[in-house]
N, C-alpha and C positions, 0 to 999 in steps of 0.2 A: 678229650677235650678241645673245643674250638675256640679261637681267638681271633676276633676280627679287628684289623686295623682300620678304624673308622675314617680316619684322615685318607687311606688310600682307597678306599670302598667307593665306587662310583654308581652304586646301586642297580646294577644292571639286571639282578635277580638270577644269574647263571648257578649260583650255589643254591638257591632255595629250589631251584628245579630239581637238582640232583640229590638232593639229601634223602636218603632212604628212611630216615628216622623222623623228618619232617620236622626238624627244630629249628630251622633258620626261617626268618621273615624280613621283610622290608619295613623299615619305619623310617618316615621322611628321608626316603631313598638312600637309607644306610642300612646295610645288613646286620641284624641282631640275633641272638641267640635265645630262644625260649627255655630250654631246659638242657643244660651241659651234661646233666647226670644220664641222659638218654643217649648222648654221642657213642657211637662204637669205633671212632676214630678211624674211620675207612678211608678218609683222605679224598672223596669224590668232590666235596665243596672246594677243596684247596686246587685238585686238578683243574676244576671248570672256571675258576676264578681268573679273570684275564689280567687282573690288575696285582695278583701276588699279595691280596690284603689277607689272606687266611692262614693262620699257622693251625696245626692239628699235633696234639700230643697224646 
């Protein structure tokens, strides 16, 4: 499961580029999760985020 800290997100898109399940997208320059049930908790998005705005569980 992915949780985005929308206050910390700068909308760079680094997380959306690396998500193998393609569940992350940008909406008004903030990352959003389209379907958390598809998340495999790989952590690629968390590793890619320069603002440490993503938690994966």
